[in-house]
C-alpha positions as a Markdown table, in Angstrom:
| # | Residue | x | y | z |
|---|---|---|---|---|
| 1 | Met | 37.7 | 1.6 | -27.0 |
| 2 | Pro | 34.2 | 2.1 | -25.7 |
| 3 | Gln | 33.6 | 1.6 | -21.9 |
| 4 | Gln | 31.4 | -1.1 | -20.6 |
| 5 | Pro | 28.1 | 0.1 | -19.4 |
| 6 | Thr | 27.8 | 0.3 | -15.6 |
| 7 | Glu | 24.9 | 0.7 | -13.3 |
| 8 | Arg | 24.7 | 3.9 | -11.3 |
| 9 | Tyr | 22.4 | 2.6 | -8.5 |
| 10 | Ser | 22.9 | -0.6 | -6.4 |
| 11 | His | 20.5 | -3.5 | -6.3 |
| 12 | Leu | 18.0 | -3.8 | -3.6 |
| 13 | Val | 19.5 | -7.1 | -2.3 |
| 14 | His | 23.2 | -8.0 | -2.0 |
| 15 | Asn | 23.6 | -11.7 | -1.2 |
| 16 | Asn | 26.6 | -13.8 | -0.4 |
| 17 | Ser | 26.8 | -17.2 | 1.1 |
| 18 | Thr | 27.1 | -16.0 | 4.7 |
| 19 | Asn | 25.1 | -12.7 | 4.8 |
| 20 | Ala | 22.4 | -10.7 | 3.1 |
| 21 | Ser | 22.2 | -6.9 | 2.9 |
| 22 | Ile | 18.7 | -5.6 | 2.0 |
| 23 | Gln | 17.9 | -2.0 | 1.2 |
| 24 | Tyr | 14.6 | -0.8 | 2.6 |
| 25 | Pro | 13.4 | 2.7 | 3.7 |
| 26 | Met | 13.3 | 3.3 | 7.4 |
| 27 | Asn | 12.4 | 6.2 | 9.7 |
| 28 | Pro | 15.8 | 7.8 | 10.4 |
| 29 | Trp | 14.8 | 8.5 | 14.0 |
| 30 | Ile | 14.9 | 4.8 | 14.7 |
| 31 | Pro | 18.6 | 4.3 | 14.0 |
| 32 | Leu | 19.3 | 7.6 | 15.8 |
| 33 | Trp | 17.5 | 6.3 | 18.9 |
| 34 | Trp | 19.4 | 3.0 | 18.9 |
| 35 | Ser | 22.7 | 4.9 | 18.3 |
| 36 | Ala | 21.8 | 6.9 | 21.5 |
| 37 | Ala | 21.0 | 3.7 | 23.4 |
| 38 | Phe | 24.2 | 2.0 | 22.3 |
| 39 | Pro | 26.6 | 3.5 | 19.7 |
| 40 | Gly | 26.8 | 1.2 | 16.7 |
| 41 | Tyr | 23.4 | -0.3 | 16.9 |
| 42 | Gly | 21.8 | 2.3 | 14.6 |
| 43 | His | 24.4 | 1.6 | 11.9 |
| 44 | Cys | 23.7 | -2.2 | 12.1 |
| 45 | Met | 20.0 | -1.4 | 11.6 |
| 46 | Ile | 20.8 | 0.3 | 8.2 |
| 47 | Asn | 23.1 | -2.3 | 6.8 |
| 48 | Ser | 26.4 | -0.7 | 7.8 |
| 49 | Pro | 27.6 | -3.6 | 10.0 |
| 50 | Leu | 31.4 | -3.0 | 9.8 |
| 51 | Ile | 30.9 | 0.6 | 11.0 |
| 52 | Gly | 28.4 | -0.6 | 13.6 |
| 53 | Phe | 30.7 | -3.3 | 15.0 |
| 54 | Ser | 33.5 | -0.8 | 15.2 |
| 55 | Leu | 31.4 | 1.7 | 17.2 |
| 56 | Ile | 30.2 | -1.1 | 19.5 |
| 57 | Ile | 33.8 | -2.1 | 20.3 |
| 58 | Phe | 34.5 | 1.6 | 20.9 |
| 59 | Glu | 31.5 | 1.8 | 23.3 |
| 60 | Phe | 32.6 | -1.3 | 25.3 |
| 61 | Ser | 36.2 | -0.1 | 25.5 |
| 62 | Ile | 35.9 | 3.6 | 26.2 |
| 63 | Asn | 32.8 | 3.4 | 28.4 |
| 64 | Asn | 34.6 | 0.9 | 30.7 |
| 65 | Leu | 37.8 | 3.0 | 30.7 |
| 66 | Ala | 35.9 | 6.1 | 31.6 |
| 67 | Lys | 33.5 | 4.3 | 34.0 |
| 68 | Ile | 30.5 | 6.1 | 32.3 |
| 69 | Asn | 27.9 | 3.5 | 33.3 |
| 70 | Gln | 29.1 | 3.6 | 36.9 |
| 71 | Ala | 28.8 | 7.4 | 36.9 |
| 72 | Ile | 25.3 | 7.2 | 35.4 |
| 73 | Phe | 24.4 | 4.7 | 38.1 |
| 74 | Cys | 25.6 | 7.0 | 40.9 |
| 75 | Ser | 23.9 | 10.1 | 39.3 |
| 76 | Met | 20.5 | 8.4 | 39.0 |
| 77 | Leu | 20.7 | 7.5 | 42.7 |
| 78 | Gly | 21.5 | 11.0 | 43.6 |
| 79 | Asp | 25.2 | 10.4 | 44.5 |
| 80 | Phe | 26.6 | 13.2 | 42.3 |
| 81 | Glu | 29.9 | 13.4 | 44.3 |
| 82 | Gly | 30.4 | 9.7 | 43.8 |
| 83 | Ala | 29.8 | 10.1 | 40.1 |
| 84 | Ile | 32.5 | 12.9 | 39.9 |
| 85 | Arg | 35.0 | 10.7 | 41.8 |
| 86 | Ile | 34.4 | 7.6 | 39.6 |
| 87 | Ile | 34.4 | 9.0 | 36.1 |
| 88 | Asp | 37.8 | 9.3 | 34.3 |
| 89 | Leu | 37.8 | 12.6 | 32.4 |
| 90 | Arg | 40.7 | 11.4 | 30.2 |
| 91 | Phe | 38.4 | 9.1 | 28.3 |
| 92 | Phe | 35.1 | 10.8 | 29.0 |
| 93 | Tyr | 35.7 | 13.7 | 26.7 |
| 94 | Leu | 36.9 | 11.3 | 24.0 |
| 95 | Tyr | 33.7 | 9.4 | 24.4 |
| 96 | Ile | 31.4 | 12.4 | 24.0 |
| 97 | Gly | 32.5 | 13.3 | 20.5 |
| 98 | Val | 32.1 | 9.7 | 19.1 |
| 99 | Tyr | 28.8 | 9.3 | 20.9 |
| 100 | Ile | 27.3 | 12.3 | 19.2 |
| 101 | Phe | 28.8 | 11.4 | 15.9 |
| 102 | Ser | 27.3 | 8.0 | 16.0 |
| 103 | Met | 23.8 | 9.5 | 16.3 |
| 104 | Phe | 24.4 | 12.1 | 13.6 |
| 105 | Asp | 26.0 | 9.6 | 11.2 |
| 106 | Ser | 23.3 | 6.9 | 11.6 |
| 107 | Tyr | 20.6 | 9.5 | 10.8 |
| 108 | Arg | 22.5 | 10.8 | 7.8 |
| 109 | Arg | 23.2 | 7.4 | 6.4 |
| 110 | Cys | 19.5 | 6.3 | 6.9 |
| 111 | Val | 18.3 | 9.4 | 4.9 |
| 112 | Asp | 20.9 | 8.5 | 2.1 |
| 113 | Met | 19.8 | 4.9 | 2.2 |
| 114 | Asn | 16.1 | 5.9 | 1.8 |
| 115 | Asn | 16.9 | 8.1 | -1.2 |
| 116 | Asn | 19.1 | 5.3 | -2.8 |
| 117 | Tyr | 16.3 | 2.8 | -2.2 |
| 118 | Val | 13.9 | 5.0 | -4.3 |
| 119 | Leu | 16.4 | 5.3 | -7.1 |
| 120 | Ser | 17.2 | 1.5 | -7.0 |
| 121 | Phe | 13.6 | 0.6 | -6.8 |
| 122 | Arg | 12.9 | 2.6 | -10.0 |
| 123 | Thr | 15.8 | 1.1 | -11.9 |
| 124 | Thr | 15.9 | -2.6 | -10.7 |
| 125 | Ala | 14.1 | -5.0 | -13.0 |
| 126 | Tyr | 15.3 | -8.2 | -11.4 |
| 127 | Thr | 16.5 | -9.2 | -7.9 |
| 128 | Lys | 18.8 | -12.2 | -7.6 |
| 129 | Thr | 17.6 | -14.1 | -4.5 |
| 130 | Thr | 20.0 | -17.0 | -4.3 |
| 131 | Lys | 23.8 | -17.1 | -3.7 |
| 132 | Ala | 25.6 | -20.4 | -3.4 |
| 133 | Ser | 29.2 | -21.4 | -2.6 |
| 134 | Ser | 31.0 | -24.4 | -1.3 |
| 135 | Gly | 30.3 | -23.1 | 2.3 |
| 136 | Ala | 26.6 | -22.4 | 2.2 |
| 137 | Val | 23.6 | -21.5 | 0.2 |
| 138 | Asn | 21.8 | -18.2 | 1.0 |
| 139 | Thr | 18.3 | -17.9 | -0.4 |
| 140 | Leu | 15.9 | -15.1 | 0.1 |
| 141 | His | 12.7 | -16.7 | 1.3 |
| 142 | Lys | 9.9 | -15.9 | 3.7 |
| 143 | Val | 10.6 | -16.2 | 7.4 |
| 144 | Ser | 8.6 | -15.8 | 10.6 |
| 145 | Pro | 9.4 | -12.5 | 12.4 |
| 146 | Met | 8.1 | -13.9 | 15.7 |
| 147 | Thr | 10.3 | -17.0 | 15.4 |
| 148 | Ala | 13.3 | -14.7 | 14.9 |
| 149 | Thr | 12.3 | -12.7 | 17.9 |
| 150 | Tyr | 11.7 | -15.7 | 20.0 |
| 151 | Trp | 15.2 | -17.2 | 19.4 |
| 152 | Glu | 16.8 | -13.8 | 19.9 |
| 153 | Met | 15.1 | -13.5 | 23.2 |
| 154 | Ile | 16.3 | -17.0 | 24.2 |
| 155 | Met | 19.9 | -16.3 | 23.2 |
| 156 | Pro | 21.0 | -13.0 | 21.4 |
| 157 | Gly | 22.5 | -14.0 | 18.1 |
| 158 | Leu | 20.2 | -17.0 | 17.3 |
| 159 | Gly | 17.7 | -14.8 | 15.6 |
| 160 | Ala | 20.4 | -13.4 | 13.4 |
| 161 | Leu | 21.5 | -17.0 | 12.6 |
| 162 | Tyr | 17.9 | -17.9 | 11.7 |
| 163 | Leu | 18.1 | -15.1 | 9.2 |
| 164 | Asn | 21.5 | -16.3 | 7.9 |
| 165 | His | 23.3 | -13.1 | 9.1 |
| 166 | Leu | 26.4 | -15.0 | 10.2 |
| 167 | Tyr | 28.5 | -11.9 | 10.9 |
| 168 | Ser | 25.9 | -10.6 | 13.2 |
| 169 | Phe | 25.5 | -14.0 | 14.8 |
| 170 | Phe | 29.2 | -14.3 | 15.8 |
| 171 | Phe | 29.5 | -10.7 | 17.0 |
| 172 | Ser | 26.3 | -10.9 | 19.0 |
| 173 | Val | 27.2 | -14.1 | 20.7 |
| 174 | Ile | 30.7 | -12.9 | 21.7 |
| 175 | Ser | 29.5 | -9.5 | 22.9 |
| 176 | Trp | 26.6 | -11.0 | 24.9 |
| 177 | Ala | 28.8 | -13.7 | 26.5 |
| 178 | Val | 31.4 | -11.1 | 27.6 |
| 179 | Thr | 28.7 | -8.8 | 29.0 |
| 180 | Ile | 27.0 | -11.6 | 30.9 |
| 181 | Ala | 30.2 | -12.8 | 32.3 |
| 182 | Lys | 31.5 | -9.4 | 33.4 |
| 183 | Ser | 28.1 | -8.2 | 34.8 |
| 184 | Arg | 27.6 | -11.5 | 36.7 |
| 185 | Leu | 24.0 | -11.4 | 35.5 |
| 186 | Phe | 23.2 | -15.1 | 35.9 |
| 187 | Val | 24.8 | -15.2 | 39.4 |
| 188 | Gly | 22.4 | -12.3 | 40.3 |
| 189 | Val | 19.5 | -14.3 | 38.7 |
| 190 | Tyr | 20.3 | -17.3 | 40.9 |
| 191 | Tyr | 20.2 | -15.3 | 44.1 |
| 192 | Thr | 17.1 | -13.5 | 43.0 |
| 193 | Cys | 15.3 | -16.8 | 42.3 |
| 194 | Ile | 16.1 | -18.1 | 45.8 |
| 195 | Gly | 14.9 | -14.8 | 47.4 |
| 196 | Asn | 18.3 | -13.5 | 48.5 |
| 197 | Phe | 17.9 | -10.0 | 47.1 |
| 198 | Asp | 20.7 | -8.4 | 49.1 |
| 199 | Lys | 23.2 | -10.9 | 47.8 |
| 200 | Ala | 21.9 | -10.3 | 44.2 |
| 201 | Lys | 22.6 | -6.6 | 44.7 |
| 202 | Glu | 26.1 | -7.3 | 45.9 |
| 203 | Val | 27.2 | -9.7 | 43.2 |
| 204 | Val | 25.9 | -7.8 | 40.1 |
| 205 | Val | 28.4 | -5.3 | 38.6 |
| 206 | Pro | 26.6 | -2.0 | 37.7 |
| 207 | Gln | 29.2 | -0.9 | 35.2 |
| 208 | Trp | 28.5 | -3.9 | 33.0 |
| 209 | Phe | 24.9 | -4.6 | 34.0 |
| 210 | Leu | 23.8 | -1.2 | 32.5 |
| 211 | Phe | 24.9 | -2.4 | 29.1 |
| 212 | Ile | 22.3 | -5.2 | 29.1 |
| 213 | Pro | 19.0 | -3.3 | 28.5 |
| 214 | Ser | 20.3 | -1.6 | 25.4 |
| 215 | Ile | 22.0 | -4.7 | 24.1 |
| 216 | Tyr | 19.1 | -7.0 | 24.7 |
| 217 | Gly | 16.5 | -4.6 | 23.3 |
| 218 | Gly | 18.6 | -3.8 | 20.3 |
| 219 | Tyr | 19.2 | -7.5 | 19.5 |
| 220 | Ile | 15.5 | -8.2 | 19.6 |
| 221 | Tyr | 14.5 | -5.3 | 17.5 |
| 222 | Phe | 17.2 | -6.1 | 14.9 |
| 223 | Ala | 16.1 | -9.7 | 14.5 |
| 224 | Tyr | 12.4 | -8.7 | 14.2 |
| 225 | Ser | 12.9 | -5.7 | 11.8 |
| 226 | Gln | 15.3 | -7.6 | 9.5 |
| 227 | Ser | 12.9 | -10.5 | 9.2 |
| 228 | Val | 10.1 | -8.1 | 8.3 |
| 229 | Ile | 12.3 | -6.4 | 5.7 |
| 230 | Asn | 13.3 | -9.8 | 4.4 |
| 231 | Asn | 9.7 | -10.7 | 3.8 |
| 232 | Ile | 8.8 | -7.4 | 2.1 |
| 233 | Gln | 11.8 | -7.7 | -0.2 |
| 234 | Tyr | 10.8 | -11.3 | -1.0 |
| 235 | Lys | 7.3 | -10.0 | -2.0 |
| 236 | Leu | 8.9 | -7.3 | -4.2 |
| 237 | Ser | 11.3 | -9.7 | -5.9 |
| 238 | Gln | 8.5 | -12.1 | -6.6 |
| 239 | Thr | 6.4 | -9.3 | -8.0 |
| 240 | Gln | 9.2 | -8.4 | -10.4 |
| 241 | Phe | 9.5 | -12.0 | -11.5 |
| 242 | Leu | 5.7 | -12.4 | -12.1 |
| 243 | Arg | 5.6 | -9.1 | -14.1 |
| 244 | Ser | 8.4 | -10.2 | -16.3 |
| 245 | Glu | 7.5 | -13.8 | -16.9 |
| 246 | Tyr | 3.7 | -13.9 | -16.6 |
| 247 | Gln | 2.3 | -10.7 | -18.2 |
| 248 | Asn | 2.3 | -11.7 | -21.8 |
| 249 | Pro | 0.8 | -8.9 | -24.0 |
| 250 | Arg | -1.0 | -11.6 | -26.1 |
| 251 | Phe | -2.9 | -12.8 | -23.1 |
| 252 | Arg | -6.7 | -12.3 | -23.7 |
| 253 | Leu | -8.2 | -10.1 | -21.1 |
| 254 | Pro | -11.9 | -10.5 | -20.2 |
| 255 | Leu | -12.5 | -6.9 | -21.6 |
| 256 | Pro | -10.9 | -6.7 | -25.1 |
| 257 | Pro | -9.3 | -3.4 | -26.1 |
| 258 | Ala | -11.6 | -0.9 | -27.7 |
| 259 | Glu | -11.1 | -0.5 | -31.5 |
| 260 | Gly | -9.2 | 2.5 | -32.6 |
| 261 | Lys | -8.3 | 3.7 | -29.1 |
| 262 | Gln | -5.4 | 3.2 | -26.7 |
| 263 | Ser | -7.0 | 1.4 | -23.7 |
| 264 | Met | -5.8 | 1.2 | -20.2 |
| 265 | Tyr | -6.8 | -1.5 | -17.7 |
| 266 | Ile | -7.2 | -0.5 | -14.1 |
| 267 | Val | -7.2 | -3.4 | -11.6 |
| 268 | Ala | -8.3 | -2.8 | -8.0 |
| 269 | Ser | -9.1 | -4.9 | -5.0 |
| 270 | Phe | -11.8 | -4.1 | -2.3 |
| 271 | Glu | -13.3 | -5.7 | 0.7 |
| 272 | His | -17.1 | -6.2 | 0.8 |
| 273 | Ser | -18.6 | -2.8 | 1.6 |
| 274 | Val | -20.8 | -0.2 | 0.1 |
| 275 | Ala | -17.7 | 1.6 | -1.0 |
| 276 | Ile | -17.3 | -0.7 | -4.1 |
| 277 | Glu | -20.9 | 0.1 | -5.2 |
| 278 | Leu | -20.2 | 3.8 | -4.8 |
| 279 | Ala | -17.1 | 3.4 | -6.9 |
| 280 | Leu | -19.0 | 1.6 | -9.6 |
| 281 | Thr | -21.7 | 4.2 | -9.8 |
| 282 | Glu | -19.2 | 7.0 | -9.9 |
| 283 | Leu | -17.3 | 5.3 | -12.7 |
| 284 | Glu | -20.6 | 4.9 | -14.7 |
| 285 | Lys | -21.3 | 8.6 | -14.0 |
| 286 | Met | -18.0 | 9.6 | -15.6 |
| 287 | Gly | -19.0 | 7.8 | -18.8 |
| 288 | Ile | -17.6 | 4.2 | -18.3 |
| 289 | Ser | -20.3 | 1.8 | -19.4 |
| 290 | Lys | -21.0 | -1.5 | -17.6 |
| 291 | Ser | -19.5 | -3.4 | -20.5 |
| 292 | Asn | -16.2 | -1.9 | -19.5 |
| 293 | Leu | -16.5 | -2.9 | -15.9 |
| 294 | Phe | -15.7 | -6.4 | -14.6 |
| 295 | Thr | -16.0 | -7.5 | -10.9 |
| 296 | Leu | -15.0 | -10.8 | -9.4 |
| 297 | Pro | -15.9 | -11.7 | -5.8 |
| 298 | Leu | -13.2 | -13.9 | -4.2 |
| 299 | Gln | -13.5 | -16.8 | -1.9 |
| 300 | Val | -11.4 | -15.6 | 1.0 |
| 301 | Arg | -9.5 | -17.8 | 3.4 |
| 302 | Asn | -11.3 | -17.7 | 6.7 |
| 303 | Glu | -8.7 | -16.8 | 9.3 |
| 304 | Lys | -8.6 | -14.9 | 12.5 |
| 305 | Lys | -6.8 | -11.6 | 12.5 |
| 306 | Arg | -3.3 | -11.8 | 13.8 |
| 307 | Ile | -1.7 | -9.3 | 16.1 |
| 308 | Phe | 1.9 | -10.6 | 15.5 |
| 309 | Asp | 3.6 | -11.0 | 12.2 |
| 310 | Ser | 4.3 | -14.4 | 10.7 |
| 311 | Ala | 6.0 | -15.6 | 7.5 |
| 312 | His | 2.9 | -14.8 | 5.5 |
| 313 | Tyr | 1.8 | -11.7 | 7.4 |
| 314 | Ser | 4.8 | -9.5 | 7.9 |
| 315 | Asp | 3.9 | -6.5 | 5.8 |
| 316 | Gly | 1.7 | -4.7 | 8.3 |
| 317 | Val | 2.5 | -2.3 | 11.1 |
| 318 | Ser | 5.3 | -3.4 | 13.5 |
| 319 | Phe | 4.2 | -3.6 | 17.1 |
| 320 | Ile | 7.8 | -4.4 | 18.2 |
| 321 | Asp | 9.6 | -1.1 | 17.4 |
| 322 | Leu | 8.0 | 1.1 | 20.1 |
| 323 | Ala | 7.7 | -1.9 | 22.5 |
| 324 | Ala | 11.5 | -2.6 | 22.2 |
| 325 | Ile | 12.4 | 1.1 | 22.6 |
| 326 | Leu | 10.3 | 1.6 | 25.8 |
| 327 | Gly | 11.1 | -1.8 | 27.1 |
| 328 | Ser | 14.9 | -1.2 | 26.9 |
| 329 | Ala | 14.5 | 2.3 | 28.4 |
| 330 | Leu | 12.4 | 1.2 | 31.4 |
| 331 | Met | 14.6 | -1.9 | 31.8 |
| 332 | Leu | 17.5 | 0.4 | 32.3 |
| 333 | Val | 15.7 | 2.6 | 34.8 |
| 334 | Gly | 14.4 | -0.5 | 36.7 |
| 335 | Gly | 17.9 | -2.0 | 36.8 |
| 336 | Ile | 19.4 | 1.1 | 38.3 |
| 337 | Tyr | 16.8 | 1.7 | 41.0 |
| 338 | Gly | 16.6 | -2.0 | 41.7 |
| 339 | Phe | 19.9 | -1.7 | 43.5 |
| 340 | Val | 18.3 | 0.4 | 46.3 |
| 341 | Leu | 14.8 | -1.3 | 46.2 |
| 342 | Lys | 14.0 | -4.5 | 48.1 |
| 343 | Gln | 13.5 | -6.9 | 45.1 |
| 344 | Gly | 16.9 | -6.1 | 43.6 |
| 345 | Pro | 18.1 | -5.1 | 40.1 |
| 346 | Ile | 17.2 | -8.3 | 38.3 |
| 347 | Leu | 13.4 | -8.3 | 39.1 |
| 348 | Trp | 13.1 | -4.5 | 38.7 |
| 349 | Ala | 14.9 | -4.7 | 35.3 |
| 350 | Leu | 12.4 | -7.4 | 34.3 |
| 351 | Phe | 9.5 | -5.3 | 35.6 |
| 352 | Gly | 10.8 | -2.4 | 33.5 |
| 353 | Leu | 11.2 | -4.6 | 30.4 |
| 354 | Val | 7.6 | -6.0 | 30.6 |
| 355 | Ser | 5.9 | -2.7 | 31.5 |
| 356 | Gly | 7.8 | -0.8 | 28.8 |
| 357 | Gly | 7.0 | -3.5 | 26.2 |
| 358 | Val | 3.3 | -3.5 | 27.1 |
| 359 | Leu | 3.1 | 0.3 | 27.1 |
| 360 | Gly | 4.8 | 0.5 | 23.7 |
| 361 | Phe | 2.5 | -2.2 | 22.3 |
| 362 | Leu | -0.7 | -0.4 | 23.6 |
| 363 | Ile | 0.4 | 3.0 | 22.2 |
| 364 | Lys | 1.1 | 1.4 | 18.8 |
| 365 | Trp | -2.2 | -0.5 | 18.9 |
| 366 | Ile | -4.2 | 2.7 | 19.6 |
| 367 | Ser | -2.4 | 4.6 | 16.9 |
| 368 | Val | -3.0 | 2.0 | 14.1 |
| 369 | Lys | -6.7 | 1.9 | 14.8 |
| 370 | Lys | -6.9 | 5.3 | 13.2 |
| 371 | Leu | -5.3 | 4.1 | 9.9 |
| 372 | Pro | -8.1 | 3.5 | 7.3 |
| 373 | Thr | -6.4 | 0.6 | 5.4 |
| 374 | Leu | -5.5 | -1.4 | 8.5 |
| 375 | Asp | -7.7 | -3.4 | 10.9 |
| 376 | Pro | -7.4 | -2.7 | 14.6 |
| 377 | Phe | -4.6 | -5.3 | 14.9 |
| 378 | Gly | -2.4 | -3.5 | 12.4 |
| 379 | Arg | -2.9 | -6.1 | 9.7 |
| 380 | Thr | -3.7 | -5.2 | 6.1 |
| 381 | Arg | -7.3 | -6.0 | 5.3 |
| 382 | Ser | -8.1 | -8.9 | 3.0 |
| 383 | Ser | -9.0 | -8.4 | -0.6 |
| 384 | Glu | -12.5 | -9.9 | -1.2 |
| 385 | Ile | -13.4 | -8.4 | -4.6 |
| 386 | Val | -11.3 | -7.7 | -7.7 |
| 387 | Met | -12.5 | -5.0 | -10.1 |
| 388 | Leu | -11.2 | -4.6 | -13.7 |
| 389 | Val | -11.9 | -1.3 | -15.5 |
| 390 | Arg | -11.2 | -0.6 | -19.1 |
| 391 | Cys | -10.9 | 3.1 | -19.9 |
| 392 | Asp | -9.2 | 5.5 | -22.3 |
| 393 | Ala | -5.5 | 6.2 | -21.6 |
| 394 | Glu | -6.3 | 9.9 | -20.8 |
| 395 | Asp | -8.8 | 8.8 | -18.1 |
| 396 | Asp | -6.7 | 6.5 | -16.1 |
| 397 | Glu | -5.7 | 9.0 | -13.4 |
| 398 | Arg | -9.3 | 10.0 | -12.8 |
| 399 | Val | -10.3 | 6.3 | -12.5 |
| 400 | Lys | -7.5 | 5.6 | -10.0 |
| 401 | Thr | -8.5 | 8.7 | -8.0 |
| 402 | Ile | -12.1 | 7.4 | -7.8 |
| 403 | Leu | -11.0 | 3.9 | -6.7 |
| 404 | Trp | -8.6 | 5.3 | -4.0 |
| 405 | His | -11.3 | 7.7 | -2.8 |
| 406 | Asn | -13.7 | 4.7 | -2.4 |
| 407 | Lys | -11.3 | 2.8 | -0.2 |
| 408 | Ala | -9.6 | 0.5 | -2.7 |
| 409 | Leu | -7.0 | -1.7 | -1.0 |
| 410 | Gly | -4.8 | -1.9 | -4.0 |
| 411 | Val | -4.7 | -0.4 | -7.5 |
| 412 | Ala | -2.6 | -1.2 | -10.6 |
| 413 | Ala | -2.7 | 0.1 | -14.2 |
| 414 | Tyr | -2.0 | -2.1 | -17.2 |
| 415 | Asn | -1.3 | -0.6 | -20.7 |
| 416 | Ser | -2.7 | -2.9 | -23.4 |
| 417 | Glu | -0.4 | -1.4 | -26.1 |
| 418 | Asn | 3.0 | -2.2 | -24.6 |
| 419 | Gly | 2.1 | -4.6 | -21.8 |
| 420 | Ala | 3.5 | -2.3 | -19.1 |
| 421 | Leu | 2.1 | -2.6 | -15.7 |
| 422 | Glu | 2.4 | 0.2 | -13.1 |
| 423 | Glu | 1.7 | -0.7 | -9.5 |
| 424 | Glu | 0.2 | 2.0 | -7.3 |
| 425 | Arg | 2.0 | 2.2 | -4.0 |
């Protein structure tokens, strides 16, 4: 009896009524960093939540049993003898192996996920975007990354709920509530607000307080990055749908196929600049006549450039990643030294969070200014002119090279014989 055909590679989106898991390539150093900041967070970033939650529970349990945060606190203040007295070596050596493994494994799994994404992308024709049950309906749709970030900052877990990540929501709320209660953070905030900094230093518990920078920064980055990935996947799934349903081979193009030849259509988008004229003259120079060139200037929506992503502008460069990393790192440093400085750990942790976030933002802003396809704010430039080129099939690579060389914002090739469209990425 013949076996039923099976798919070797997974789909890009796995939806159920309470959660969504989306494959998308990521720099493996990002989950490695978050695993170093808090074991388990790196796995949550790459859609391995069960492993991530298990490592987070391990971190809470063993770190507190070994008093590692308290030892770090003493070491940073120069009290090395105190750190040696406090730390429990029975659990410390157990902690080291798992801590290093979490960084190694998150990096390895991210590399595997990136490779699997490429294979899945090549073999996935359709992406199912809706999953319904008697409990809930989960639909892949565009969301606002800044809204997700805002709610996550107000209360960790709310951004995950906004994205319909119910497992992450419950785990985030419980872990955050336990950390806040054990660290007595809000009691310290109260005394800081009334100016009693000495009392704030006294009531805050360093062992639990040092969890907060990594937890808070990790929650914020998770909500922001997952919303951006959600929007990119929505764009991809919609592209698959439009190609399948609205690219009929019988549709009459403005430049009909040449008789007796296999024609390719190259579609490109530009912004208004001399580059498009250079591209047109270079195409004519290679033998493509004006009758095989078609340009259409667009009436572009007049909007100001946006620094931050929204539901409709979430496919540019993320300004949050480096800001979250530096913000959580400097928040940790500020919180430690705040115990010996006048203003106390709460204010110095906030100073570290803000200064690290601003520094990370500025570094990323300076770096994206050097990218040719992005404006100074990291946003993809608007398409203002669409160009259609009809050429012989053997010339399509030369034509695409000319278009890319002359700063095309996007290029796609359409085969008039079989209706196949190949998007240039």
